[in-house]
Chimera marker file (.cmm) of the C-alpha trace (Angstrom):
<marker_set name="trace">
<marker id="1" x="0.040" y="0.025" z="-0.141" r="1" g="1" b="0" radius="0.5"/>
<marker id="2" x="1.534" y="3.383" z="-1.172" r="1" g="1" b="0" radius="0.5"/>
<marker id="3" x="-0.709" y="5.561" z="1.361" r="1" g="1" b="0" radius="0.5"/>
<marker id="4" x="-3.526" y="6.082" z="3.545" r="1" g="1" b="0" radius="0.5"/>
<marker id="5" x="-6.473" y="8.418" z="2.772" r="1" g="1" b="0" radius="0.5"/>
<marker id="6" x="-6.780" y="10.827" z="5.596" r="1" g="1" b="0" radius="0.5"/>
<marker id="7" x="-10.531" y="11.295" z="5.468" r="1" g="1" b="0" radius="0.5"/>
<marker id="8" x="-11.981" y="10.402" z="8.818" r="1" g="1" b="0" radius="0.5"/>
<marker id="9" x="-9.288" y="11.468" z="11.188" r="1" g="1" b="0" radius="0.5"/>
<marker id="10" x="-10.491" y="12.951" z="14.197" r="1" g="1" b="0" radius="0.5"/>
<marker id="11" x="-9.146" y="14.988" z="17.249" r="1" g="1" b="0" radius="0.5"/>
<marker id="12" x="-10.289" y="14.850" z="20.865" r="1" g="1" b="0" radius="0.5"/>
<marker id="13" x="-9.343" y="17.412" z="23.606" r="1" g="1" b="0" radius="0.5"/>
<marker id="14" x="-10.186" y="16.419" z="27.236" r="1" g="1" b="0" radius="0.5"/>
<marker id="15" x="-12.113" y="13.490" z="25.913" r="1" g="1" b="0" radius="0.5"/>
<marker id="16" x="-14.590" y="15.779" z="23.625" r="1" g="1" b="0" radius="0.5"/>
<marker id="17" x="-14.146" y="15.074" z="20.046" r="1" g="1" b="0" radius="0.5"/>
<marker id="18" x="-13.603" y="18.563" z="17.990" r="1" g="1" b="0" radius="0.5"/>
<marker id="19" x="-15.783" y="18.115" z="15.001" r="1" g="1" b="0" radius="0.5"/>
<marker id="20" x="-15.630" y="20.111" z="11.617" r="1" g="1" b="0" radius="0.5"/>
<marker id="21" x="-11.797" y="20.158" z="11.454" r="1" g="1" b="0" radius="0.5"/>
<marker id="22" x="-10.207" y="20.429" z="8.208" r="1" g="1" b="0" radius="0.5"/>
<marker id="23" x="-6.438" y="19.695" z="9.312" r="1" g="1" b="0" radius="0.5"/>
<marker id="24" x="-4.976" y="17.835" z="12.078" r="1" g="1" b="0" radius="0.5"/>
<marker id="25" x="-1.246" y="17.660" z="12.509" r="1" g="1" b="0" radius="0.5"/>
<marker id="26" x="0.371" y="15.134" z="14.738" r="1" g="1" b="0" radius="0.5"/>
<marker id="27" x="3.338" y="15.883" z="17.216" r="1" g="1" b="0" radius="0.5"/>
<marker id="28" x="6.381" y="16.744" z="15.764" r="1" g="1" b="0" radius="0.5"/>
<marker id="29" x="9.409" y="15.333" z="18.091" r="1" g="1" b="0" radius="0.5"/>
<marker id="30" x="12.684" y="16.943" z="18.259" r="1" g="1" b="0" radius="0.5"/>
<marker id="31" x="15.610" y="16.780" z="20.342" r="1" g="1" b="0" radius="0.5"/>
<marker id="32" x="18.377" y="19.021" z="21.662" r="1" g="1" b="0" radius="0.5"/>
<marker id="33" x="21.848" y="18.277" z="20.376" r="1" g="1" b="0" radius="0.5"/>
<marker id="34" x="24.653" y="18.618" z="22.948" r="1" g="1" b="0" radius="0.5"/>
<marker id="35" x="28.162" y="19.450" z="21.465" r="1" g="1" b="0" radius="0.5"/>
<marker id="36" x="30.851" y="17.267" z="23.127" r="1" g="1" b="0" radius="0.5"/>
<marker id="37" x="33.697" y="18.204" z="20.760" r="1" g="1" b="0" radius="0.5"/>
<marker id="38" x="37.119" y="18.239" z="22.500" r="1" g="1" b="0" radius="0.5"/>
<marker id="39" x="40.679" y="19.166" z="21.819" r="1" g="1" b="0" radius="0.5"/>
<marker id="40" x="41.464" y="15.400" z="21.223" r="1" g="1" b="0" radius="0.5"/>
<marker id="41" x="39.083" y="15.241" z="18.042" r="1" g="1" b="0" radius="0.5"/>
<marker id="42" x="41.785" y="14.590" z="15.593" r="1" g="1" b="0" radius="0.5"/>
<marker id="43" x="39.285" y="14.586" z="12.225" r="1" g="1" b="0" radius="0.5"/>
<marker id="44" x="38.220" y="18.263" z="13.001" r="1" g="1" b="0" radius="0.5"/>
<marker id="45" x="34.505" y="17.261" z="13.195" r="1" g="1" b="0" radius="0.5"/>
<marker id="46" x="32.215" y="18.369" z="15.980" r="1" g="1" b="0" radius="0.5"/>
<marker id="47" x="30.833" y="15.715" z="17.960" r="1" g="1" b="0" radius="0.5"/>
<marker id="48" x="27.366" y="15.497" z="19.657" r="1" g="1" b="0" radius="0.5"/>
<marker id="49" x="25.176" y="13.542" z="22.074" r="1" g="1" b="0" radius="0.5"/>
<marker id="50" x="21.259" y="13.650" z="22.222" r="1" g="1" b="0" radius="0.5"/>
<marker id="51" x="19.953" y="15.923" z="24.927" r="1" g="1" b="0" radius="0.5"/>
<marker id="52" x="16.380" y="16.492" z="25.934" r="1" g="1" b="0" radius="0.5"/>
<marker id="53" x="13.415" y="15.460" z="23.408" r="1" g="1" b="0" radius="0.5"/>
<marker id="54" x="10.748" y="17.903" z="22.836" r="1" g="1" b="0" radius="0.5"/>
<marker id="55" x="7.006" y="16.552" z="22.186" r="1" g="1" b="0" radius="0.5"/>
<marker id="56" x="6.261" y="19.409" z="19.798" r="1" g="1" b="0" radius="0.5"/>
<marker id="57" x="3.048" y="20.434" z="18.992" r="1" g="1" b="0" radius="0.5"/>
<marker id="58" x="-0.408" y="19.416" z="17.582" r="1" g="1" b="0" radius="0.5"/>
<marker id="59" x="-2.040" y="22.176" z="15.294" r="1" g="1" b="0" radius="0.5"/>
<marker id="60" x="-5.760" y="21.865" z="14.275" r="1" g="1" b="0" radius="0.5"/>
<marker id="61" x="-7.705" y="23.828" z="11.865" r="1" g="1" b="0" radius="0.5"/>
<marker id="62" x="-11.593" y="23.791" z="11.016" r="1" g="1" b="0" radius="0.5"/>
<marker id="63" x="-14.691" y="25.165" z="10.392" r="1" g="1" b="0" radius="0.5"/>
<marker id="64" x="-16.410" y="27.533" z="13.406" r="1" g="1" b="0" radius="0.5"/>
<marker id="65" x="-18.731" y="25.044" z="15.295" r="1" g="1" b="0" radius="0.5"/>
<marker id="66" x="-19.500" y="27.096" z="18.347" r="1" g="1" b="0" radius="0.5"/>
<marker id="67" x="-20.033" y="24.100" z="20.572" r="1" g="1" b="0" radius="0.5"/>
<marker id="68" x="-16.473" y="22.544" z="19.806" r="1" g="1" b="0" radius="0.5"/>
<marker id="69" x="-15.022" y="25.863" z="19.631" r="1" g="1" b="0" radius="0.5"/>
<marker id="70" x="-16.218" y="26.538" z="23.306" r="1" g="1" b="0" radius="0.5"/>
<marker id="71" x="-14.310" y="23.528" z="24.313" r="1" g="1" b="0" radius="0.5"/>
<marker id="72" x="-11.061" y="24.638" z="22.799" r="1" g="1" b="0" radius="0.5"/>
<marker id="73" x="-11.657" y="28.212" z="23.891" r="1" g="1" b="0" radius="0.5"/>
<marker id="74" x="-12.277" y="27.312" z="27.623" r="1" g="1" b="0" radius="0.5"/>
<marker id="75" x="-9.161" y="25.037" z="27.254" r="1" g="1" b="0" radius="0.5"/>
<marker id="76" x="-6.931" y="28.173" z="25.924" r="1" g="1" b="0" radius="0.5"/>
<marker id="77" x="-8.044" y="30.373" z="28.862" r="1" g="1" b="0" radius="0.5"/>
<marker id="78" x="-6.956" y="27.949" z="31.608" r="1" g="1" b="0" radius="0.5"/>
<marker id="79" x="-3.669" y="26.896" z="32.750" r="1" g="1" b="0" radius="0.5"/>
<marker id="80" x="-4.734" y="23.221" z="32.959" r="1" g="1" b="0" radius="0.5"/>
<marker id="81" x="-3.296" y="20.265" z="30.973" r="1" g="1" b="0" radius="0.5"/>
<marker id="82" x="-5.614" y="18.422" z="28.766" r="1" g="1" b="0" radius="0.5"/>
<marker id="83" x="-5.463" y="15.025" z="27.201" r="1" g="1" b="0" radius="0.5"/>
<marker id="84" x="-5.577" y="15.027" z="23.400" r="1" g="1" b="0" radius="0.5"/>
<marker id="85" x="-5.848" y="12.135" z="21.233" r="1" g="1" b="0" radius="0.5"/>
<marker id="86" x="-5.285" y="12.327" z="17.445" r="1" g="1" b="0" radius="0.5"/>
<marker id="87" x="-7.171" y="9.381" z="15.747" r="1" g="1" b="0" radius="0.5"/>
<marker id="88" x="-5.825" y="8.196" z="12.153" r="1" g="1" b="0" radius="0.5"/>
<marker id="89" x="-7.840" y="5.999" z="9.852" r="1" g="1" b="0" radius="0.5"/>
<marker id="90" x="-5.904" y="3.075" z="8.580" r="1" g="1" b="0" radius="0.5"/>
<marker id="91" x="-6.319" y="-0.407" z="7.233" r="1" g="1" b="0" radius="0.5"/>
<marker id="92" x="-6.843" y="-2.885" z="8.725" r="1" g="1" b="0" radius="0.5"/>
<marker id="93" x="-6.793" y="-1.033" z="12.274" r="1" g="1" b="0" radius="0.5"/>
<marker id="94" x="-6.712" y="2.577" z="13.391" r="1" g="1" b="0" radius="0.5"/>
<marker id="95" x="-3.657" y="3.983" z="15.255" r="1" g="1" b="0" radius="0.5"/>
<marker id="96" x="-3.668" y="7.045" z="17.448" r="1" g="1" b="0" radius="0.5"/>
<marker id="97" x="-1.115" y="9.815" z="18.938" r="1" g="1" b="0" radius="0.5"/>
<marker id="98" x="-1.905" y="10.421" z="22.771" r="1" g="1" b="0" radius="0.5"/>
<marker id="99" x="-0.461" y="13.275" z="24.705" r="1" g="1" b="0" radius="0.5"/>
<marker id="100" x="-0.859" y="15.580" z="27.506" r="1" g="1" b="0" radius="0.5"/>
<marker id="101" x="-1.320" y="19.246" z="26.097" r="1" g="1" b="0" radius="0.5"/>
<marker id="102" x="-2.045" y="22.847" z="26.755" r="1" g="1" b="0" radius="0.5"/>
<marker id="103" x="-3.587" y="25.445" z="24.203" r="1" g="1" b="0" radius="0.5"/>
<marker id="104" x="-0.764" y="27.867" z="23.456" r="1" g="1" b="0" radius="0.5"/>
<marker id="105" x="-2.495" y="29.662" z="20.708" r="1" g="1" b="0" radius="0.5"/>
<marker id="106" x="-5.794" y="29.947" z="19.459" r="1" g="1" b="0" radius="0.5"/>
<marker id="107" x="-6.941" y="32.090" z="16.353" r="1" g="1" b="0" radius="0.5"/>
<marker id="108" x="-9.955" y="32.605" z="14.116" r="1" g="1" b="0" radius="0.5"/>
<marker id="109" x="-11.030" y="34.420" z="10.832" r="1" g="1" b="0" radius="0.5"/>
<marker id="110" x="-14.322" y="35.668" z="9.437" r="1" g="1" b="0" radius="0.5"/>
<marker id="111" x="-13.811" y="36.945" z="5.988" r="1" g="1" b="0" radius="0.5"/>
<marker id="112" x="-16.654" y="38.794" z="4.339" r="1" g="1" b="0" radius="0.5"/>
<marker id="113" x="-16.799" y="36.146" z="1.330" r="1" g="1" b="0" radius="0.5"/>
<marker id="114" x="-16.025" y="32.871" z="3.240" r="1" g="1" b="0" radius="0.5"/>
<marker id="115" x="-16.650" y="30.798" z="6.254" r="1" g="1" b="0" radius="0.5"/>
<marker id="116" x="-15.811" y="31.457" z="9.647" r="1" g="1" b="0" radius="0.5"/>
<marker id="117" x="-12.716" y="29.279" z="10.499" r="1" g="1" b="0" radius="0.5"/>
<marker id="118" x="-10.455" y="28.857" z="13.410" r="1" g="1" b="0" radius="0.5"/>
<marker id="119" x="-6.775" y="27.231" z="14.308" r="1" g="1" b="0" radius="0.5"/>
<marker id="120" x="-5.342" y="26.107" z="17.561" r="1" g="1" b="0" radius="0.5"/>
<marker id="121" x="-1.923" y="25.231" z="18.594" r="1" g="1" b="0" radius="0.5"/>
<marker id="122" x="-1.473" y="22.646" z="21.436" r="1" g="1" b="0" radius="0.5"/>
<marker id="123" x="2.021" y="22.284" z="23.145" r="1" g="1" b="0" radius="0.5"/>
<marker id="124" x="2.714" y="18.819" z="24.048" r="1" g="1" b="0" radius="0.5"/>
<marker id="125" x="4.001" y="18.430" z="27.367" r="1" g="1" b="0" radius="0.5"/>
<marker id="126" x="6.138" y="15.028" z="28.327" r="1" g="1" b="0" radius="0.5"/>
<marker id="127" x="6.313" y="12.202" z="25.913" r="1" g="1" b="0" radius="0.5"/>
<marker id="128" x="3.759" y="11.625" z="23.254" r="1" g="1" b="0" radius="0.5"/>
<marker id="129" x="2.617" y="7.849" z="22.742" r="1" g="1" b="0" radius="0.5"/>
<marker id="130" x="1.654" y="6.494" z="19.448" r="1" g="1" b="0" radius="0.5"/>
<marker id="131" x="-0.312" y="3.160" z="19.374" r="1" g="1" b="0" radius="0.5"/>
<marker id="132" x="-2.203" y="1.030" z="17.074" r="1" g="1" b="0" radius="0.5"/>
<marker id="133" x="-5.875" y="0.330" z="18.335" r="1" g="1" b="0" radius="0.5"/>
<link id1="1" id2="2" r="1" g="1" b="0" radius="0.2"/>
<link id1="2" id2="3" r="1" g="1" b="0" radius="0.2"/>
<link id1="3" id2="4" r="1" g="1" b="0" radius="0.2"/>
<link id1="4" id2="5" r="1" g="1" b="0" radius="0.2"/>
<link id1="5" id2="6" r="1" g="1" b="0" radius="0.2"/>
<link id1="6" id2="7" r="1" g="1" b="0" radius="0.2"/>
<link id1="7" id2="8" r="1" g="1" b="0" radius="0.2"/>
<link id1="8" id2="9" r="1" g="1" b="0" radius="0.2"/>
<link id1="9" id2="10" r="1" g="1" b="0" radius="0.2"/>
<link id1="10" id2="11" r="1" g="1" b="0" radius="0.2"/>
<link id1="11" id2="12" r="1" g="1" b="0" radius="0.2"/>
<link id1="12" id2="13" r="1" g="1" b="0" radius="0.2"/>
<link id1="13" id2="14" r="1" g="1" b="0" radius="0.2"/>
<link id1="14" id2="15" r="1" g="1" b="0" radius="0.2"/>
<link id1="15" id2="16" r="1" g="1" b="0" radius="0.2"/>
<link id1="16" id2="17" r="1" g="1" b="0" radius="0.2"/>
<link id1="17" id2="18" r="1" g="1" b="0" radius="0.2"/>
<link id1="18" id2="19" r="1" g="1" b="0" radius="0.2"/>
<link id1="19" id2="20" r="1" g="1" b="0" radius="0.2"/>
<link id1="20" id2="21" r="1" g="1" b="0" radius="0.2"/>
<link id1="21" id2="22" r="1" g="1" b="0" radius="0.2"/>
<link id1="22" id2="23" r="1" g="1" b="0" radius="0.2"/>
<link id1="23" id2="24" r="1" g="1" b="0" radius="0.2"/>
<link id1="24" id2="25" r="1" g="1" b="0" radius="0.2"/>
<link id1="25" id2="26" r="1" g="1" b="0" radius="0.2"/>
<link id1="26" id2="27" r="1" g="1" b="0" radius="0.2"/>
<link id1="27" id2="28" r="1" g="1" b="0" radius="0.2"/>
<link id1="28" id2="29" r="1" g="1" b="0" radius="0.2"/>
<link id1="29" id2="30" r="1" g="1" b="0" radius="0.2"/>
<link id1="30" id2="31" r="1" g="1" b="0" radius="0.2"/>
<link id1="31" id2="32" r="1" g="1" b="0" radius="0.2"/>
<link id1="32" id2="33" r="1" g="1" b="0" radius="0.2"/>
<link id1="33" id2="34" r="1" g="1" b="0" radius="0.2"/>
<link id1="34" id2="35" r="1" g="1" b="0" radius="0.2"/>
<link id1="35" id2="36" r="1" g="1" b="0" radius="0.2"/>
<link id1="36" id2="37" r="1" g="1" b="0" radius="0.2"/>
<link id1="37" id2="38" r="1" g="1" b="0" radius="0.2"/>
<link id1="38" id2="39" r="1" g="1" b="0" radius="0.2"/>
<link id1="39" id2="40" r="1" g="1" b="0" radius="0.2"/>
<link id1="40" id2="41" r="1" g="1" b="0" radius="0.2"/>
<link id1="41" id2="42" r="1" g="1" b="0" radius="0.2"/>
<link id1="42" id2="43" r="1" g="1" b="0" radius="0.2"/>
<link id1="43" id2="44" r="1" g="1" b="0" radius="0.2"/>
<link id1="44" id2="45" r="1" g="1" b="0" radius="0.2"/>
<link id1="45" id2="46" r="1" g="1" b="0" radius="0.2"/>
<link id1="46" id2="47" r="1" g="1" b="0" radius="0.2"/>
<link id1="47" id2="48" r="1" g="1" b="0" radius="0.2"/>
<link id1="48" id2="49" r="1" g="1" b="0" radius="0.2"/>
<link id1="49" id2="50" r="1" g="1" b="0" radius="0.2"/>
<link id1="50" id2="51" r="1" g="1" b="0" radius="0.2"/>
<link id1="51" id2="52" r="1" g="1" b="0" radius="0.2"/>
<link id1="52" id2="53" r="1" g="1" b="0" radius="0.2"/>
<link id1="53" id2="54" r="1" g="1" b="0" radius="0.2"/>
<link id1="54" id2="55" r="1" g="1" b="0" radius="0.2"/>
<link id1="55" id2="56" r="1" g="1" b="0" radius="0.2"/>
<link id1="56" id2="57" r="1" g="1" b="0" radius="0.2"/>
<link id1="57" id2="58" r="1" g="1" b="0" radius="0.2"/>
<link id1="58" id2="59" r="1" g="1" b="0" radius="0.2"/>
<link id1="59" id2="60" r="1" g="1" b="0" radius="0.2"/>
<link id1="60" id2="61" r="1" g="1" b="0" radius="0.2"/>
<link id1="61" id2="62" r="1" g="1" b="0" radius="0.2"/>
<link id1="62" id2="63" r="1" g="1" b="0" radius="0.2"/>
<link id1="63" id2="64" r="1" g="1" b="0" radius="0.2"/>
<link id1="64" id2="65" r="1" g="1" b="0" radius="0.2"/>
<link id1="65" id2="66" r="1" g="1" b="0" radius="0.2"/>
<link id1="66" id2="67" r="1" g="1" b="0" radius="0.2"/>
<link id1="67" id2="68" r="1" g="1" b="0" radius="0.2"/>
<link id1="68" id2="69" r="1" g="1" b="0" radius="0.2"/>
<link id1="69" id2="70" r="1" g="1" b="0" radius="0.2"/>
<link id1="70" id2="71" r="1" g="1" b="0" radius="0.2"/>
<link id1="71" id2="72" r="1" g="1" b="0" radius="0.2"/>
<link id1="72" id2="73" r="1" g="1" b="0" radius="0.2"/>
<link id1="73" id2="74" r="1" g="1" b="0" radius="0.2"/>
<link id1="74" id2="75" r="1" g="1" b="0" radius="0.2"/>
<link id1="75" id2="76" r="1" g="1" b="0" radius="0.2"/>
<link id1="76" id2="77" r="1" g="1" b="0" radius="0.2"/>
<link id1="77" id2="78" r="1" g="1" b="0" radius="0.2"/>
<link id1="78" id2="79" r="1" g="1" b="0" radius="0.2"/>
<link id1="79" id2="80" r="1" g="1" b="0" radius="0.2"/>
<link id1="80" id2="81" r="1" g="1" b="0" radius="0.2"/>
<link id1="81" id2="82" r="1" g="1" b="0" radius="0.2"/>
<link id1="82" id2="83" r="1" g="1" b="0" radius="0.2"/>
<link id1="83" id2="84" r="1" g="1" b="0" radius="0.2"/>
<link id1="84" id2="85" r="1" g="1" b="0" radius="0.2"/>
<link id1="85" id2="86" r="1" g="1" b="0" radius="0.2"/>
<link id1="86" id2="87" r="1" g="1" b="0" radius="0.2"/>
<link id1="87" id2="88" r="1" g="1" b="0" radius="0.2"/>
<link id1="88" id2="89" r="1" g="1" b="0" radius="0.2"/>
<link id1="89" id2="90" r="1" g="1" b="0" radius="0.2"/>
<link id1="90" id2="91" r="1" g="1" b="0" radius="0.2"/>
<link id1="91" id2="92" r="1" g="1" b="0" radius="0.2"/>
<link id1="92" id2="93" r="1" g="1" b="0" radius="0.2"/>
<link id1="93" id2="94" r="1" g="1" b="0" radius="0.2"/>
<link id1="94" id2="95" r="1" g="1" b="0" radius="0.2"/>
<link id1="95" id2="96" r="1" g="1" b="0" radius="0.2"/>
<link id1="96" id2="97" r="1" g="1" b="0" radius="0.2"/>
<link id1="97" id2="98" r="1" g="1" b="0" radius="0.2"/>
<link id1="98" id2="99" r="1" g="1" b="0" radius="0.2"/>
<link id1="99" id2="100" r="1" g="1" b="0" radius="0.2"/>
<link id1="100" id2="101" r="1" g="1" b="0" radius="0.2"/>
<link id1="101" id2="102" r="1" g="1" b="0" radius="0.2"/>
<link id1="102" id2="103" r="1" g="1" b="0" radius="0.2"/>
<link id1="103" id2="104" r="1" g="1" b="0" radius="0.2"/>
<link id1="104" id2="105" r="1" g="1" b="0" radius="0.2"/>
<link id1="105" id2="106" r="1" g="1" b="0" radius="0.2"/>
<link id1="106" id2="107" r="1" g="1" b="0" radius="0.2"/>
<link id1="107" id2="108" r="1" g="1" b="0" radius="0.2"/>
<link id1="108" id2="109" r="1" g="1" b="0" radius="0.2"/>
<link id1="109" id2="110" r="1" g="1" b="0" radius="0.2"/>
<link id1="110" id2="111" r="1" g="1" b="0" radius="0.2"/>
<link id1="111" id2="112" r="1" g="1" b="0" radius="0.2"/>
<link id1="112" id2="113" r="1" g="1" b="0" radius="0.2"/>
<link id1="113" id2="114" r="1" g="1" b="0" radius="0.2"/>
<link id1="114" id2="115" r="1" g="1" b="0" radius="0.2"/>
<link id1="115" id2="116" r="1" g="1" b="0" radius="0.2"/>
<link id1="116" id2="117" r="1" g="1" b="0" radius="0.2"/>
<link id1="117" id2="118" r="1" g="1" b="0" radius="0.2"/>
<link id1="118" id2="119" r="1" g="1" b="0" radius="0.2"/>
<link id1="119" id2="120" r="1" g="1" b="0" radius="0.2"/>
<link id1="120" id2="121" r="1" g="1" b="0" radius="0.2"/>
<link id1="121" id2="122" r="1" g="1" b="0" radius="0.2"/>
<link id1="122" id2="123" r="1" g="1" b="0" radius="0.2"/>
<link id1="123" id2="124" r="1" g="1" b="0" radius="0.2"/>
<link id1="124" id2="125" r="1" g="1" b="0" radius="0.2"/>
<link id1="125" id2="126" r="1" g="1" b="0" radius="0.2"/>
<link id1="126" id2="127" r="1" g="1" b="0" radius="0.2"/>
<link id1="127" id2="128" r="1" g="1" b="0" radius="0.2"/>
<link id1="128" id2="129" r="1" g="1" b="0" radius="0.2"/>
<link id1="129" id2="130" r="1" g="1" b="0" radius="0.2"/>
<link id1="130" id2="131" r="1" g="1" b="0" radius="0.2"/>
<link id1="131" id2="132" r="1" g="1" b="0" radius="0.2"/>
<link id1="132" id2="133" r="1" g="1" b="0" radius="0.2"/>
</marker_set>
């Protein structure tokens, strides 16, 4: 199989599925690089070890649905952590990203000639989990 059609993916925040989403990203994991180069290095190339990892962010974009937007908005104005689940449709089974997050950004737009939409950025804290379900 060359790819998986993403239609049917969903996102839940604190156990509430956020509907009308048009785009969902999964956590982008990165790690710090620690320079451990010494004067004993004879080939003149820097040497590194892996430092702390960062669970990245989850971003969502979608059409305005006031009930679901209220869930994201309420999360954005608190300092609480929430569970986030990104469920991906695959064959023969689905898979998920699970993470603890806080809403670090929330924006919206109401153009005169188009739909009302919003986007949110959720910062992952700790280690995200990827699993088949």
